C-alpha positions in Angstrom: -12.2 27.7 -6.9 -13.4 27.3 -3.4 -10.6 27.2 -0.7 -12.4 24.3 0.9 -12.2 22.3 -2.3 -8.5 23.0 -2.5 -7.9 21.7 1.0 -10.1 18.7 0.4 -8.2 17.9 -2.8 -4.8 18.2 -1.0 -5.9 16.0 1.8 -7.2 13.4 -0.7 -3.9 13.5 -2.6 -1.8 13.1 0.6 -4.0 10.3 1.7 -3.4 8.4 -1.4 0.3 9.0 -1.3 0.4 7.7 2.3 -1.5 4.6 1.3 0.9 4.0 -1.6 3.9 4.4 0.9 2.3 2.0 3.4 1.7 -0.6 0.7 5.3 -0.4 -0.4 6.6 -0.7 3.1 4.4 -3.8 3.8 5.5 -5.4 0.5 9.2 -4.8 1.4 8.6 -6.3 4.8 6.9 -9.3 3.4 9.6 -9.9 0.9 12.2 -9.7 3.6 10.8 -12.6 5.5 12.5 -16.0 5.1 11.2 -18.2 2.2 9.6 -20.8 4.4 7.4 -18.2 6.2 6.5 -16.5 2.9 5.5 -19.9 1.5 3.3 -20.5 4.7 1.4 -17.3 4.3 1.1 -17.6 0.5 3.1 -14.6 -0.3 3.2 -13.5 -3.1 1.3 -16.4 -4.8 -2.1 -15.7 -3.3 -1.9 -11.9 -3.5 -1.9 -10.2 -6.9 -0.2 -6.9 -7.6 -2.2 -4.1 -5.9 -4.8 -6.7 -4.6 -6.0 -4.2 -2.0 -7.3 -1.6 -4.4 
């Protein structure tokens, strides 16, 4: 296997992991908001699970 392909695969994997961590952090933040603010922005009703993929 070409070493460049290995590096590319590792970067792709770490990028996906970073995206998953960011999504989880954002979801935790939104869930920590007061109920009235969540209702005003439509969270989570307007956004399905994993809506950004």
